[in-house]
N, C-alpha and C positions, 0 to 999 in steps of 0.2 A: 232611517237616522235620529235621534231625540236631540232635538234642539233647544236650548235656553235661551228665554227670554228676559233680561234684568230693566228693573227699575230702578236703579241705585236712589237712596234717601238719606237724610241722614241721620232719622228713627225710625223708618222702615224700608225694607228694598223688597218690591214687588217681583216673582217670578213665574213666570210662566212656562212649560215645557210641549212642546209640541209631539202628534201623535207619531207613531213610532215613520209613519209615510211621509210624516216632514210636513205637512198638509193645513194643518189645521192647530191652532196655538188653544192649550187647554192645561188643565191641572193647576188652577190661578191659587198661589199662595203667598203669606210674607213671612219675612224675618226680619225681628225687631232687636235691630242691635244698633247701638252709639258708635261702638268703639270699631274704627277702621281694620284692626287687625283680629279682634273675634270674628266682623263679618265676613272676613276673607277666608278665614278657617270655616265656618259654617258650609259659604259657597262653593269650597275644595269640596268637603266631606260630600253636600249636596251635589256635587258635577259628579265627582266617584260611585256616591250609593245609585244616582240615575244611569249612569253609564252616558254621559252626555258628548257629545263628539262635535256641537260646534256652541257659539254661543253669540248673541244679540246683545250688546249693552247698550239702551237708552243713552244719545251723547246730547245734551240741552245744551243746543249752541241758542243764543241771543236771539231777535227776530231777523236782524241785519247780516247774521249769517257766521260773525263773528264768535269764538270762545273764550266764554267768562270763567271765572272759580268754580262754578260745579261741573263745567264740561272738563276742565283740568284734571277735576277729582276724578271723573269717571275714565279718563283717559290714564290716570295713576293707576283705578283700579283696574281694568283692562289688561295693563302690563302686568299687573303684580298676578292675576289671573292665568294669563297665557304663560306665563314661567312658571306659576307651580302647578297647573296641572297638565301643560301640554296641549292643553285647547285651543283653537283658535277661536279668538274674538274679534266680532265685526263691531267698530261703533256702527248706531242706525240713529240718524237725524230722528227725534224725538218733540220736536216742537209741538205743542199742543197737547201733545196726549192725554199729559193730565188733565184739560182743560175738557178733551173730549170724553173721558173716562167720567169725568163730574157729571156732565151733562146726560152720559149712558145711563148711569144710576138715580139721576133726577128725573128722566123718562120711568124709570122702573120702579119710582117711587120709594126710592133707598132717602134717608133721611143723611146727608152728608156727616152731621158730626157725630152720629152714633156710626158711620160705618167708613171712616178716615183708611183705615188698611182695607179695606175693600177697594177702595181708589188706586192704592198702589200695584194691588194686583189684577187689577182690570187694566189700568194704563200697560202694567207687562206684557196683559196680551195684547194688546194693542198694540206695542212695539214689535212682540214675537210675529202676530198676525200681518202687519205690512211687511216685516222683511219676506217672508214667508210666499207671499202673494208677487212679490218684486221677482224673487227668487224664481218664480214657478215661469212667470212672464218673462223672463231674462234669461233665464236656462245660466 
C-alpha cells in the first residue's frame, strides 16, 4: 500500500511517499504552488500517477490543541482531496514537525536559507513516518 504524506504550506507543499510495504517514508519532494486550485490539481495528478491508496495530511494544531486558521485550511484541503480522488485522508497532528525538520537539517550541516524547500520535504517525511509507526504499533 502506497501512502502519501503531505506538509501543506502557502508557497511550498512537502510530499513523501511510503515504500510499497507501508513501513518507510521516502521519496521526498516539494510542489511549489501558491494557488489552492492549482495545488489541488497537481496533488490529484500525483495521487493518480503514484497509485496512492491513503493520504496523511499534516494537521497543524495550536500547542493547546485548538484548530487555528492553518488547521482549517488543511481540513478543507483534506475534504477536497477525498472528494476528488476517493482516497481516504487522515489528518495527522504535526505540531513541531517543522521545528524537528529544521533541527535535522541543522545537524546534517545544511544551511536553512538555502534549503527551505528541503524543510518541507523532511517535514512531510516526518509526518508520514510518524503515522506509519503508529499504524504498525496499533494495527
